[in-house]
C-alpha angles and dihedrals in degrees: 000000000000093000093067093057090075094058138058117263094246089059095058097091090055090048089055089053093050091049089053091051091048092049092048094052092045094048101039100032091227128121124251122215115199132202118263110297128204117237094264092052089049089054091052092050091049093048092051099039101027096085097043120113097204100043131046129191126219128180134205132157103181098279137032095249101051126112102211114065140171116238121225111201113193146160112269095259094061122086111188123227124213091260091057090070091063098216127162126199123209132189115211111226114198139146096276092175091065106030139035121219128194136195092264091053091056094044091049092053092049093048091051088067090074095243125131119262086240090071090068131064129195122337109218118206121176122160104311096337120101129183134163139187123230137179108267092231091067098033097102092047092050093048092051097046106039103085100140136030113195102326095326124105110232141185123205116223118197113229134185113258089246088069094064114130111248111235121188118214111219129180129199102216130203143150123250136170122231131191090230141348092255112135095242092050094049092043092051092054096042095053098027094244133149110263090241091054091050091049091050091052091052095046090049091059094247096122130080130194114199090350095305125107112251117188099178114096091202093060106131117235125209142185113303095023116140114211127193131183121193109252094012105065133229136310136182132211105226096177141353123211130176159343094241125212088272090053094251128130124240109219129188104211137175131204118208113243 
């Protein structure tokens, strides 16, 4: 099918899922609310549904600045309201004077509940304040069962969505040259690592491309890809030019501050 040619092979199962959602909305004239989707999944939904006359796609994740959002697919005569996305916001109350919690601590505690990652939106961490978004259908379960994060006792306080902490995403941009667009080569330049170290990170499952773990160093990166390496942060390929006369690639890349 020609549609699949525009996407990477590992994205095909998700494309199949989106096509099923689109067909259901078109056939039954009822809206479909998805789990939280990462930005790449949102792009795929928009590219598949965006041009349709009988189905429209809307996205909301609890606040304007968040990455992870739920998609609301609907017939053209339906305009969703904020409440239709069924999103809950929690503040994490913990003894901040005695313990320090990070994003990965919160995510680990949520994943230990046995729920899919898609049931949770962004986790907001700023100084000693922590908040996270969750699908409303699991909110009561989450509130009852999250009593500790790491070694710290916690209490989850429901908040209105309007109380979400605003977080600004900033990138420090620069231009580098790479020998190839292989994941290990780009990663090494982005985080100033030895190529062997970058390859080891990838093979150990510590690297994500577009929010999905990729463990193959020869994976080819492209414009718009977001890379993250555990312990090193996140970077984004804004543009790719080349190859140069010396058969290297000029890459405009940004590291998240």
